[in-house]
PAZAPA-4460 file (N, C-alpha, C; in steps of 0.05 Angstrom, whole numbers, plus 32768, in hexadecimal, padded with zeros to 4 digits):
% residues 300
    n_x    n_y    n_z   ca_x   ca_y   ca_z    c_x    c_y    c_z   seq   type   mol
   8066   7D28   7F80   8072   7D3D   7F6E   8086   7D4D   7F7D     1      M     A
   809F   7D4C   7F75   80B4   7D59   7F83   80B9   7D75   7F78     2      E     A
   80BE   7D87   7F8A   80C5   7DA3   7F82   80E2   7DA4   7F7A     3      A     A
   80F3   7D92   7F85   810F   7D92   7F7F   811C   7DAD   7F83     4      N     A
   8117   7DB8   7F9A   8121   7DD3   7FA0   8133   7DD3   7FB8     5      T     A
   8149   7DE2   7FB5   815B   7DE5   7FCC   814E   7DF6   7FE2     6      A     A
   813A   7E06   7FDA   812E   7E18   7FEE   8118   7E0A   7FFE     7      E     A
   810E   7DF3   7FF6   80F9   7DE5   8004   80DE   7DF2   8000     8      G     A
   80CC   7DEC   8012   80B1   7DF7   8010   80AF   7E0F   8023     9      V     A
   80A4   7E25   8019   80A2   7E3D   8029   8084   7E43   802F    10      I     A
   807F   7E48   8048   8065   7E51   8051   8066   7E6F   8052    11      D     A
   8058   7E7C   803E   805B   7E99   803A   8047   7EA9   804B    12      A     A
   8039   7E9C   805E   8026   7EAC   806D   801E   7E9D   8087    13      H     A
   8027   7EA7   809D   801E   7E9E   80B7   8020   7EB4   80CB    14      H     A
   8015   7EAF   80E3   8015   7EC3   80F8   801E   7EB7   8112    15      H     A
   8025   7EC7   8125   8029   7EBF   8141   801F   7ED6   8153    16      V     A
   8017   7ECE   816B   8010   7EE3   817F   8013   7ED8   819B    17      W     A
   8019   7EEB   81AD   801C   7EE5   81C9   8009   7EF8   81D8    18      D     A
   7FF4   7EED   81E3   7FE0   7EFE   81F0   7FE9   7F0B   8209    19      L     A
   7FFF   7F01   8214   800A   7F0E   822C   801A   7F28   8225    20      S     A
   8022   7F2A   820B   802F   7F42   8201   801B   7F56   81F7    21      V     A
   8007   7F4C   81E8   7FF4   7F5E   81DB   7FDB   7F4F   81D4    22      R     A
   7FC4   7F5B   81DA   7FAB   7F4E   81D3   7FA7   7F4F   81B4    23      D     A
   7F99   7F3A   81AB   7F90   7F39   818F   7F72   7F3F   8190    24      Q     A
   7F6B   7F59   818D   7F50   7F61   8192   7F3C   7F57   817D    25      D     A
   7F46   7F4B   8168   7F34   7F41   8153   7F2A   7F25   815B    26      W     A
   7F37   7F18   816E   7F2F   7EFD   8176   7F18   7EFF   818B    27      I     A
   7F00   7F00   8181   7EE8   7F04   8192   7ED3   7EF0   818A    28      T     A
   7EC1   7EEA   819C   7EAB   7ED8   8196   7EB2   7EBB   8199    29      G     A
   7E9D   7EAB   819C   7EA1   7E8E   81A0   7EAE   7E81   8188    30      R     A
   7EA7   7E8B   816F   7EB2   7E7D   8158   7ED0   7E7F   8155    31      E     A
   7EDC   7E93   8162   7EF9   7E96   8160   7F07   7E8D   817A    32      L     A
   7EF9   7E81   818C   7F04   7E7A   81A7   7F1D   7E69   81A4    33      A     A
   7F1E   7E58   8190   7F35   7E46   818D   7F4F   7E56   818A    34      L     A
   7F4D   7E6E   817F   7F65   7E7F   817B   7F6D   7E90   8193    35      L     A
   7F5C   7E90   81A7   7F61   7EA2   81BE   7F75   7E95   81D1    36      R     A
   7F8E   7E92   81C8   7FA4   7E87   81D8   7FBD   7E90   81C9    37      R     A
   7FD4   7E8C   81D6   7FED   7E93   81C9   7FF3   7E7F   81B3    38      D     A
   7FFD   7E89   819D   8008   7E79   8187   8024   7E84   8181    39      F     A
   8038   7E74   8188   8054   7E7D   8186   8063   7E6E   8170    40      L     A
   807A   7E78   8169   808B   7E69   8156   8091   7E4D   8160    41      L     A
   8094   7E4A   817A   809A   7E2F   8185   8083   7E1C   8180    42      A     A
   806A   7E27   817D   8053   7E16   8177   8052   7E0F   8159    43      D     A
   805A   7E22   8149   8059   7E1F   812C   806F   7E0C   8122    44      L     A
   8087   7E0E   812C   809D   7E01   8120   809A   7DE3   811D    45      E     A
   8091   7DD4   8131   808E   7DB7   812C   807A   7DB0   8117    46      P     A
   8064   7DBF   8116   8050   7DBB   8101   805B   7DC1   80E5    47      E     A
   8069   7DD7   80E3   8074   7DDF   80C9   808A   7DCC   80C0    48      A     A
   809B   7DC4   80D2   80B1   7DB1   80CA   80A5   7D97   80C2    49      R     A
   8090   7D8D   80D0   8084   7D74   80CA   8077   7D75   80AE    50      A     A
   806E   7D8D   80A6   8061   7D90   808C   8075   7D95   8076    51      A     A
   808F   7D96   807C   80A3   7D9A   8068   80AA   7DB7   8062    52      G     A
   80A3   7DC9   8074   80A8   7DE5   8070   80C5   7DEC   8078    53      I     A
   80D3   7DFA   8066   80EE   7E02   806B   80F0   7E1E   8076    54      T     A
   80DE   7E30   806D   80DF   7E4C   8076   80C3   7E57   8074    55      A     A
   80C0   7E6E   8083   80A5   7E7A   8084   80A7   7E99   8082    56      T     A
   8090   7EA5   807D   808D   7EC2   807E   8079   7EC8   8094    57      V     A
   8081   7ED7   80A8   8071   7EDE   80BF   8062   7EF9   80B8    58      L     A
   8048   7EF9   80BB   8038   7F0F   80B2   8029   7F1C   80CA    59      V     A
   8028   7F37   80C9   801B   7F47   80DE   7FFE   7F3E   80E3    60      Q     A
   7FF5   7F42   80FB   7FD9   7F3B   8102   7FC9   7F54   810A    61      T     A
   7FD5   7F68   8116   7FC7   7F80   811F   7FD7   7F98   8117    62      I     A
   7FC9   7FAF   8115   7FD6   7FC8   810B   7FE3   7FD7   8122    63      D     A
   7FF8   7FCB   812C   8007   7FD6   8143   8025   7FD5   813C    64      V     A
   8032   7FEC   813D   804E   7FEE   8134   8060   7FDC   8143    65      A     A
   805C   7FD9   815D   806F   7FC9   816E   806F   7FAC   8165    66      E     A
   8059   7FA2   815A   8058   7F86   8152   806D   7F80   813D    67      E     A
   8071   7F93   812B   8085   7F8E   8115   80A1   7F8C   8120    68      T     A
   80A9   7F9D   8132   80C3   7F9B   813F   80C7   7F81   814D    69      S     A
   80B2   7F78   815B   80B3   7F5E   8169   80B6   7F47   8156    70      E     A
   80A8   7F49   813F   80AA   7F33   812B   80C6   7F32   811F    71      F     A
   80D1   7F49   811A   80EC   7F4A   810F   8100   7F3E   8122    72      L     A
   80FD   7F43   813C   810E   7F37   8150   810B   7F19   8150    73      A     A
   80F2   7F0F   814E   80EC   7EF3   814D   80FB   7EE6   8135    74      L     A
   80F8   7EF3   811E   8105   7EE8   8106   8123   7EE6   8109    75      A     A
   812E   7EFA   8116   814B   7EFB   8119   8155   7EE2   812A    76      Q     A
   8144   7ED9   813B   814B   7EC2   814D   8140   7EA8   8143    77      D     A
   8134   7EA7   812B   8127   7E8F   8122   8135   7E84   8109    78      S     A
   8136   7E69   8108   8141   7E5D   80EF   812A   7E54   80DD    79      D     A
   8111   7E5D   80E3   80FB   7E56   80D2   80F0   7E6E   80C3    80      L     A
   80EE   7E85   80D1   80E3   7E9D   80C4   80F8   7EAB   80B2    81      V     A
   80F1   7EAD   8099   8103   7EB9   8086   80FC   7ED6   807E    82      A     A
   80E4   7EDE   8086   80DB   7EF9   807F   80C3   7F01   8090    83      G     A
   80C0   7F1B   8093   80AA   7F27   80A3   809B   7F3B   8092    84      V     A
   8081   7F38   8092   806F   7F4D   8087   8063   7F5C   809F    85      V     A
   806C   7F74   80A3   8064   7F83   80BA   804F   7F99   80B5    86      G     A
   804D   7FAB   80C8   803A   7FC1   80C5   8047   7FDB   80CC    87      W     A
   803F   7FF0   80BD   8045   800C   80C5   802E   801D   80BC    88      T     A
   802B   8034   80C7   8015   8045   80C0   801A   8052   80A5    89      D     A
   800D   8048   8090   8011   8053   8075   8009   8070   8072    90      L     A
   7FF7   8079   8083   7FEC   8094   8081   7FFD   80A9   8090    91      T     A
   8012   809F   809E   8022   80B2   80AD   8035   80C1   809B    92      S     A
   8039   80DB   80A0   804D   80EB   8091   8069   80E0   8095    93      P     A
   806D   80D1   80AA   8088   80C6   80B0   808B   80A9   80A8    94      D     A
   807B   80A0   8095   807C   8083   808D   8097   807B   8082    95      V     A
   80A4   808C   8073   80BF   8085   8069   80D3   8082   807F    96      T     A
   80D2   8094   8093   80E4   8091   80AA   80DE   8078   80BA    97      R     A
   80C4   8072   80BD   80BC   805B   80CD   80C6   8041   80BF    98      A     A
   80C4   803F   80A5   80CD   8028   8097   80EC   8025   8099    99      L     A
   80FA   803C   8097   8117   803B   809A   811F   8032   80B6   100      A     A
   8110   803B   80CA   8117   8033   80E6   8113   8015   80E9   101      A     A
   80FE   800A   80DD   80FA   7FED   80DF   8111   7FDE   80D1   102      L     A
   8119   7FE8   80BA   812F   7FDB   80AB   8149   7FDC   80B9   103      R     A
   814D   7FF2   80C8   8167   7FF6   80D6   8168   7FEA   80F1   104      E     A
   8150   7FE1   80FC   814F   7FD7   8117   8156   7FB9   8118   105      G     A
   8155   7FAD   812F   815B   7F90   8132   814A   7F7F   8120   106      P     A
   8156   7F6E   8111   8147   7F5C   80FF   813C   7F6A   80E6   107      G     A
   8144   7F83   80E2   8139   7F92   80CC   813D   7F86   80B0   108      G     A
   8151   7F76   80AD   8156   7F68   8094   8140   7F54   808D   109      E     A
   8130   7F4D   80A0   811A   7F3A   809B   8100   7F47   8092   110      Y     A
   80FF   7F61   8093   80E7   7F6F   808A   80E5   7F6D   806C   111      L     A
   80D0   7F61   8062   80CC   7F5D   8045   80B3   7F6A   803A   112      V     A
   80A1   7F71   804C   8088   7F7D   8043   8079   7F8B   8059   113      G     A
   8064   7F99   8051   8052   7FA7   8063   8035   7F9E   805E   114      I     A
   8025   7F9E   8073   8008   7F98   8070   7FF8   7FA8   8083   115      R     A
   7FE0   7FAE   807B   7FCC   7FBC   808C   7FB2   7FAC   808A   116      H     A
   7FA2   7FAD   80A0   7F89   7F9E   80A0   7F74   7FAD   808F   117      Q     A
   7F79   7FAE   8075   7F67   7FBD   8064   7F4B   7FB1   8064   118      V     A
   7F48   7F97   8069   7F2E   7F8A   806A   7F1C   7F97   807F   119      Q     A
   7F28   7FA3   8093   7F18   7FAF   80A8   7F11   7FCD   80A4   120      G     A
   7F1C   7FD8   808E   7F16   7FF4   8089   7EFA   7FF8   807D   121      E     A
   7EEA   800A   8088   7ECF   800E   807E   7ECE   801A   8062   122      P     A
   7EE3   8028   805A   7EE4   8034   8040   7EEF   8020   802C   123      D     A
   7EDF   8016   8019   7EE9   8002   8006   7EFF   800C   7FF4   124      P     A
   7F03   8027   7FF3   7F18   8033   7FE2   7F2F   803E   7FF3   125      R     A
   7F32   8032   800B   7F47   803C   801D   7F62   803B   8010   126      W     A
   7F68   8027   8001   7F82   8023   7FF5   7F8A   8039   7FE1   127      L     A
   7F76   8047   7FD6   7F7C   805C   7FC2   7F78   8078   7FCD   128      V     A
   7F76   807A   7FE7   7F76   8095   7FF3   7F92   80A1   7FEF   129      R     A
   7F94   80BB   7FEA   7FAE   80C7   7FE4   7FC3   80C2   7FFA   130      P     A
   7FBB   80C3   8014   7FCF   80BF   8029   7FD8   80A2   8029   131      D     A
   7FC7   808F   8023   7FCE   8073   8022   7FE1   806E   800A   132      V     A
   7FDA   807A   7FF3   7FEB   8076   7FDC   8007   8081   7FE1   133      L     A
   8009   8097   7FEF   8024   80A1   7FF6   8033   808D   8007   134      R     A
   8025   8081   801A   8032   806C   802B   803A   8054   801B   135      G     A
   8029   804C   8008   8030   8035   7FF7   8048   803B   7FE6   136      L     A
   804A   8053   7FDC   8061   805B   7FCC   807A   805A   7FDD   137      A     A
   8079   8060   7FF7   8090   805E   8008   8097   8041   800D   138      A     A
   8084   802F   800E   808A   8012   8010   8099   8009   7FF8   139      V     A
   8091   8012   7FE0   809F   800A   7FC8   80BB   8016   7FC8   140      A     A
   80BE   802F   7FD0   80D8   803C   7FD1   80EB   802D   7FE4   141      E     A
   80E0   8021   7FF9   80F0   8012   800C   80F8   7FF7   8002   142      A     A
   80EE   7FEF   7FEB   80F5   7FD5   7FE0   80E5   7FBE   7FEC   143      G     A
   80CE   7FC5   7FF7   80BC   7FB1   8004   80A4   7FAB   7FF2   144      L     A
   8096   7F96   7FF8   807D   7F90   7FEA   8066   7F97   7FFD   145      V     A
   804E   7F96   7FF2   8036   7F9D   8002   8023   7F85   8001   146      Y     A
   801F   7F78   8018   800A   7F64   801B   7FF0   7F71   801F   147      D     A
   7FDC   7F69   8011   7FC1   7F76   8013   7FAD   7F61   801B   148      V     A
   7FA0   7F65   8032   7F8B   7F54   803C   7F70   7F63   8039   149      V     A
   7F60   7F59   8026   7F47   7F67   8020   7F31   7F52   801C   150      V     A
   7F19   7F5C   801B   7F02   7F4C   8014   7EFA   7F53   7FF7   151      R     A
   7EEA   7F41   7FEA   7EE5   7F45   7FCD   7EDC   7F61   7FC5   152      P     A
   7ECC   7F6E   7FD5   7EC2   7F89   7FCD   7ED8   7F9E   7FCD   153      H     A
   7EF0   7F97   7FD8   7F06   7FAA   7FD8   7F1B   7FA5   7FC2   154      Q     A
   7F16   7F90   7FB3   7F2A   7F89   7F9E   7F2E   7F9E   7F89   155      L     A
   7F18   7FAD   7F82   7F1B   7FC2   7F6E   7F2F   7FD7   7F76   156      A     A
   7F2F   7FDE   7F90   7F42   7FF1   7F9A   7F5F   7FE6   7F99   157      A     A
   7F62   7FCD   7F9E   7F7D   7FC0   7F9C   7F87   7FC3   7F7F   158      V     A
   7F76   7FBD   7F6C   7F7E   7FC0   7F50   7F85   7FDC   7F49   159      Q     A
   7F75   7FEF   7F52   7F7B   800B   7F4C   7F96   8014   7F59   160      E     A
   7F9B   800C   7F71   7FB4   8013   7F7E   7FCC   8006   7F70   161      A     A
   7FC9   7FED   7F67   7FDE   7FE0   7F59   7FE4   7FED   7F3E   162      A     A
   7FCF   7FF8   7F31   7FD3   8006   7F18   7FE2   8021   7F1D   163      Q     A
   7FDB   802E   7F33   7FE7   8048   7F39   8004   8045   7F42   164      L     A
   800B   802E   7F4D   8026   8029   7F58   8032   8011   7F4B   165      L     A
   803A   8013   7F32   8044   7FFB   7F24   805F   7FF1   7F2F   166      P     A
   806D   8002   7F3F   8086   7FFA   7F4A   8084   7FEB   7F65   167      G     A
   806B   7FE7   7F6E   8067   7FD9   7F88   8059   7FBE   7F82   168      L     A
   8064   7FA9   7F8E   8057   7F8F   7F8B   8042   7F8C   7FA0   169      T     A
   8029   7F86   7F98   8013   7F81   7FA9   800E   7F63   7FAC   170      F     A
   800E   7F59   7FC4   800A   7F3C   7FC9   7FEE   7F39   7FD5   171      V     A
   7FDC   7F2C   7FC6   7FC1   7F28   7FCF   7FBF   7F10   7FE2   172      L     A
   7FBA   7F16   7FFB   7FB8   7F01   8010   7F9E   7EF2   800D   173      D     A
   7F9F   7ED8   8012   7F87   7EC7   8014   7F76   7EC9   7FFB   174      H     A
   7F82   7ECE   7FE4   7F74   7ECF   7FCB   7F5D   7EE3   7FCA   175      A     A
   7F5F   7EF7   7FDC   7F4A   7F0B   7FDD   7F31   7F02   7FEC   176      G     A
   7F33   7EED   7FFC   7F1D   7EE4   800D   7F03   7EDF   7FFF   177      K     A
   7F02   7ECC   7FEB   7EE9   7EC6   7FDD   7ED5   7EB9   7FF0   178      P     A
   7EBC   7EBB   7FE9   7EA6   7EB0   7FF9   7EA2   7E92   7FF4   179      A     A
   7EB5   7E82   7FFC   7EB4   7E66   7FF6   7E9D   7E58   8004   180      I     A
   7E97   7E5F   801D   7E82   7E51   802C   7E67   7E53   801E   181      A     A
   7E62   7E69   8010   7E49   7E6D   8002   7E4A   7E63   7FE5   182      S     A
   7E62   7E5C   7FDC   7E66   7E53   7FC0   7E66   7E69   7FAC   183      G     A
   7E68   7E81   7FB5   7E67   7E98   7FA2   7E82   7E9C   7F95   184      E     A
   7E83   7E9B   7F7A   7E9B   7E9E   7F6B   7E9E   7EBA   7F5F   185      L     A
   7E89   7EC5   7F55   7E89   7EE0   7F4A   7E79   7EF3   7F5D   186      R     A
   7E82   7F0C   7F5E   7E95   7F1B   7F4D   7EB2   7F18   7F56   187      P     A
   7EB8   7F09   7F6B   7ED3   7F06   7F75   7EE6   7EFE   7F5F   188      W     A
   7EDE   7EE9   7F4F   7EF0   7EDE   7F3B   7EF7   7EF3   7F25   189      A     A
   7EE3   7F02   7F1D   7EE8   7F17   7F09   7EFB   7F2C   7F14   190      D     A
   7EF8   7F34   7F2D   7F09   7F48   7F39   7F26   7F3E   7F3C   191      A     A
   7F29   7F25   7F43   7F43   7F18   7F45   7F51   7F17   7F2A   192      V     A
   7F43   7F11   7F16   7F4F   7F0F   7EFB   7F58   7F2B   7EF2   193      R     A
   7F49   7F40   7EF8   7F51   7F5B   7EF1   7F6A   7F63   7F00   194      L     A
   7F6B   7F5C   7F19   7F83   7F62   7F29   7F9B   7F53   7F1E   195      L     A
   7F97   7F3A   7F18   7FAE   7F29   7F0E   7FB8   7F32   7EF3   196      A     A
   7FA8   7F42   7EE5   7FB2   7F4C   7ECB   7FC9   7F60   7ECE   197      S     A
   7FCD   7F6A   7EE6   7FE3   7F7D   7EEC   7FFC   7F6D   7EF4   198      L     A
   8013   7F73   7EE8   802B   7F63   7EED   8036   7F66   7F09   199      P     A
   802F   7F7B   7F17   803A   7F80   7F32   8028   7F74   7F48   200      N     A
   801A   7F5F   7F41   8008   7F52   7F55   800F   7F35   7F58   201      T     A
   800D   7F2B   7F70   8012   7F0F   7F78   7FFC   7F07   7F8A   202      V     A
   7FF7   7EED   7F8C   7FE1   7EE3   7F9D   7FEA   7ECC   7FAF   203      C     A
   7FDE   7ECA   7FC6   7FE4   7EB4   7FD8   7FCD   7E9F   7FD8   204      K     A
   7FD6   7E86   7FD4   7FC4   7E70   7FD7   7FC3   7E6A   7FF5   205      L     A
   7FB3   7E78   8002   7FB2   7E77   8020   7F96   7E7F   8029   206      S     A
   7F8F   7E78   8042   7F77   7E81   804E   7F5D   7E76   8042   207      G     A
   7F5E   7E63   8030   7F46   7E5A   8023   7F34   7E4A   8036   208      L     A
   7F41   7E39   8047   7F31   7E28   8058   7F1F   7E38   806C   209      V     A
   7F28   7E4F   8074   7F18   7E5F   8087   7F03   7E70   8079   210      T     A
   7F04   7E71   805F   7EEE   7E7E   8050   7ED9   7E69   8048   211      E     A
   7EE0   7E50   804B   7ECD   7E3A   8046   7EBD   7E33   8060   212      A     A
   7EAD   7E1F   805E   7E9F   7E15   8076   7EB3   7E08   8088   213      D     A
   7EB8   7E13   80A0   7ECD   7E09   80B2   7EC9   7DEC   80B9   214      W     A
   7EB1   7DE3   80BB   7EAB   7DC8   80C5   7EAA   7DB3   80B0   215      D     A
   7EA5   7DBA   8097   7EA1   7DA5   8083   7EAB   7DAE   8067   216      Q     A
   7EC1   7DBC   8066   7ECD   7DC3   804D   7EDA   7DAB   8040   217      W     A
   7EDE   7DAD   8026   7EEC   7D98   8017   7EFF   7DA6   8003   218      S     A
   7F12   7D97   7FF9   7F24   7DA2   7FE5   7F14   7DAB   7FCC   219      V     A
   7EFF   7D9C   7FC6   7EEF   7DA3   7FAF   7EE0   7DBE   7FB3   220      E     A
   7EDA   7DC4   7FCC   7ECE   7DDF   7FD1   7EE1   7DF5   7FCB   221      D     A
   7EFB   7DF0   7FD0   7F0F   7E04   7FCC   7F18   7E06   7FAE   222      L     A
   7F15   7DF1   7F9F   7F21   7DEF   7F85   7F1A   7E05   7F72   223      R     A
   7F00   7E0D   7F6F   7EFA   7E22   7F5C   7F09   7E3C   7F62   224      P     A
   7F0E   7E42   7F7B   7F1B   7E5A   7F83   7F39   7E58   7F7F   225      Y     A
   7F44   7E41   7F85   7F61   7E3C   7F80   7F66   7E3C   7F62   226      A     A
   7F55   7E2F   7F52   7F58   7E2F   7F35   7F57   7E4B   7F2A   227      D     A
   7F45   7E5C   7F35   7F43   7E77   7F2B   7F5D   7E87   7F2E   228      T     A
   7F69   7E85   7F46   7F82   7E94   7F4A   7F99   7E88   7F3C   229      V     A
   7F99   7E6D   7F39   7FAE   7E60   7F2A   7FAD   7E69   7F0C   230      L     A
   7F95   7E6A   7F02   7F92   7E73   7EE6   7F98   7E90   7EE2   231      D     A
   7F90   7EA0   7EF6   7F93   7EBD   7EF3   7FB0   7EC6   7EF7   232      A     A
   7FBD   7EBD   7F0C   7FD8   7EC6   7F13   7FED   7EB4   7F07   233      F     A
   7FE7   7E9A   7F04   7FFB   7E87   7EFB   800D   7E7F   7F13   234      G     A
   801B   7E68   7F11   802B   7E5F   7F27   8042   7E72   7F2F   235      P     A
   804C   7E81   7F1C   8063   7E93   7F23   805A   7EAB   7F33   236      R     A
   803F   7EB0   7F36   8036   7EC6   7F46   8022   7EBC   7F5B   237      R     A
   8025   7EA3   7F63   8015   7E97   7F78   8027   7E89   7F8C   238      L     A
   8021   7E8D   7FA6   8032   7E81   7FBB   8021   7E75   7FD1   239      M     A
   802A   7E5F   7FDC   801C   7E52   7FF2   8020   7E5F   800C   240      F     A
   800A   7E61   801C   800B   7E6A   8037   7FF8   7E5B   8048   241      G     A
   7FFF   7E55   8061   7FEE   7E44   8072   7FD8   7E55   8080   242      S     A
   7FDE   7E6E   8086   7FCE   7E7F   8098   7FCB   7E72   80B3   243      D     A
   7FDF   7E64   80BC   7FE0   7E5A   80D8   7FE3   7E71   80EB   244      W     A
   7FD7   7E72   8102   7FC5   7E5D   810D   7FA7   7E62   8107   245      P     A
   7FA1   7E77   80F7   7F85   7E7C   80F1   7F78   7E64   80E2   246      V     A
   7F88   7E57   80D2   7F7E   7E3F   80C4   7F73   7E2A   80D6   247      C     A
   7F7C   7E2A   80EF   7F73   7E15   8102   7F55   7E17   8108   248      R     A
   7F48   7E2D   8101   7F2B   7E2E   8104   7F1E   7E19   80F2   249      L     A
   7F2B   7E12   80DC   7F1F   7DFF   80C9   7F30   7DE7   80C3   250      A     A
   7F4B   7DE8   80C8   7F5C   7DD3   80C0   7F77   7DD4   80CF   251      A     A
   7F84   7DBD   80D1   7F9F   7DBC   80DC   7FB3   7DC6   80C7   252      T     A
   7FCB   7DCB   80D1   7FE0   7DD3   80BE   7FE4   7DBE   80A8   253      Y     A
   7FE5   7DA4   80B1   7FE8   7D8F   809E   7FD2   7D8D   8089   254      A     A
   7FB9   7D92   8092   7FA3   7D92   8080   7FA4   7DA9   806C   255      E     A
   7FAD   7DC0   8075   7FAF   7DD7   8063   7FC3   7DD2   804D   256      V     A
   7FDA   7DC7   8054   7FEF   7DC3   8040   7FE8   7DAC   802E   257      I     A
   7FD9   7D98   8039   7FD0   7D82   8028   7FBC   7D8C   8014   258      A     A
   7FAA   7D9D   801C   7F96   7DA9   800A   7FA4   7DB8   7FF4   259      A     A
   7FB8   7DC8   7FFB   7FC7   7DD8   7FE6   7FD4   7DC5   7FD3   260      A     A
   7FDE   7DAE   7FDD   7FEA   7D9A   7FCB   7FD6   7D8F   7FB8   261      G     A
   7FBE   7D89   7FC1   7FAA   7D7E   7FAF   7FA1   7D93   7F9B   262      E     A
   7F9F   7DAC   7FA3   7F96   7DC1   7F91   7FAA   7DC8   7F7C   263      L     A
   7FC3   7DC1   7F80   7FD8   7DC6   7F6C   7FE3   7DAD   7F60   264      T     A
   7FD6   7D96   7F64   7FE0   7D7C   7F5B   7FE3   7D7A   7F3D   265      A     A
   7FD3   7D89   7F2E   7FD4   7D87   7F11   7FEB   7D97   7F05   266      A     A
   7FF8   7DA7   7F14   800D   7DB8   7F0A   8026   7DA8   7F04   267      L     A
   8037   7DB1   7EF2   8051   7DA6   7EED   8062   7DAA   7F06   268      H     A
   8074   7D98   7F0C   8085   7D9B   7F24   8093   7DB6   7F26   269      P     A
   809C   7DC1   7F0F   80A9   7DDB   7F10   8095   7DF1   7F18   270      A     A
   807C   7DEE   7F10   8067   7E02   7F17   8060   7DFF   7F35   271      E     A
   8060   7DE7   7F3F   805B   7DE3   7F5C   8072   7DEF   7F6C   272      R     A
   808A   7DED   7F61   80A1   7DF9   7F6E   809E   7E17   7F71   273      H     A
   8092   7E24   7F5D   808C   7E40   7F5E   8079   7E46   7F75   274      E     A
   8062   7E38   7F76   804E   7E3D   7F8A   8058   7E39   7FA6   275      V     A
   8068   7E23   7FAA   8070   7E1C   7FC5   808B   7E26   7FCD   276      F     A
   8099   7E35   7FBC   80B2   7E40   7FC4   80BA   7E59   7FB4   277      A     A
   80BD   7E57   7F9A   80CA   7E6B   7F8A   80BB   7E86   7F8A   278      Q     A
   80A1   7E86   7F89   8092   7E9F   7F89   8097   7EAF   7FA2   279      T     A
   8097   7EA1   7FB9   809C   7EAF   7FD2   80B9   7EB9   7FD3   280      A     A
   80CB   7EA9   7FCB   80E8   7EB1   7FCB   80EC   7ECA   7FBA   281      L     A
   80E0   7EC9   7FA2   80E4   7EDF   7F8F   80D5   7EF8   7F98   282      R     A
   80BC   7EF6   7FA1   80AC   7F0D   7FA8   80B7   7F1B   7FC0   283      T     A
   80BE   7F0C   7FD4   80C7   7F18   7FEE   80E6   7F1B   7FEF   284      Y     A
   80F4   7F10   7FDC   8111   7F12   7FDD   811D   7F03   7FF4   285      G     A
   8112   7EEC   7FFA   811A   7EDC   8011   8135   7ECF   800D   286      L     A
   8144   7ECC   8023   815C   7EBD   8023   8158   7EA5   8035   287      T     A
   8159   7E8D   802A   8154   7E75   803A   816E   7E64   8039   288      V     A
   8179   7E5E   8050   8191   7E4E   8051   818D   7E35   8062   289      T     A
   819E   7E22   805D   819E   7E0A   806D   8186   7DF8   8069   290      G     A
   8179   7DFA   8052   8162   7DE9   804D   8169   7DD0   803E   291      S     A
   8159   7DBB   8040   815F   7DA2   8033   8160   7DA5   8014   292      P     A
   816F   7D94   8007   8175   7D98   7FEB   815F   7D8E   7FD9   293      A     A
   814D   7D7E   7FE2   8139   7D73   7FD0   811E   7D70   7FDE   294      A     A
   8115   7D87   7FE9   80FC   7D87   7FF7   80E4   7D83   7FE4   295      Q     A
   80D1   7D73   7FEB   80BA   7D6F   7FDA   80A4   7D84   7FE0   296      E     A
   8098   7D8E   7FCA   8080   7D9E   7FCD   806A   7D8A   7FD4   297      A     A
   8056   7D92   7FE4   8041   7D7F   7FEC   8031   7D77   7FD3   298      P     A
   8029   7D5E   7FD3   8019   7D54   7FBD   8003   7D42   7FC7   299      C     A
   7FEF   7D3F   7FB7   7FD8   7D2F   7FBF   7FDF   7D11   7FC0   300      A     A
***
């Protein structure tokens, strides 16, 4: 099934880190030992190119302001990264100034969104705190989108924030992290459908393999969750992301994109084009140049 797109296939969600520059303090324990090494753009590029990826979106990993500036500099020197989702302190009185400084600094034109590790916040309603809402309003005013990484019990707050800020696009990372390993579909599915009822919401078909059983997941394990977000958001508000290198806990890059191809195999080619390119281009306002003229979306 061909996407027939000049933009090619876009990976809308991946990370990089260099432990000699900064520790990733979330990588702890034996189960995450595979990730406790450097993962650089030079490591990603051959895997991404081999999988047919034309461009990517680089997403923050830790809540440290300097990481965003570093990512923007990386994007400026890369022919693969088309956009950066960075971090800034949403609760700061200077959030508007901080966002402007990022936009005006080196590589600032690559800043397309902001994200915070909301999944780690003990308050399930962190997103609707008054100081956070003021920060989110500044993100919208800056013309950026907001990537939200949460667990299912935090989805109600995402919906409330999206209702309160209709001018801000909320991008739900990793489909809201459903409990795939345990086979639990509800109440996650109900919360996702409520969120998707709001027009200023978008979802990433990403991160599913690491919510499943890392050692013995199958595409059929993922299908009920992928079908839920496809039905709820539709192809025009769903975008593919690899979540590399975190995906390596359960699957290779090639296996992740092959699984996404199988999960979307029943879609019309134009709809697959949305999931694998157009939604990311439209949502993040990406500019992709020099890509092949007839790149195929992955298919089963």
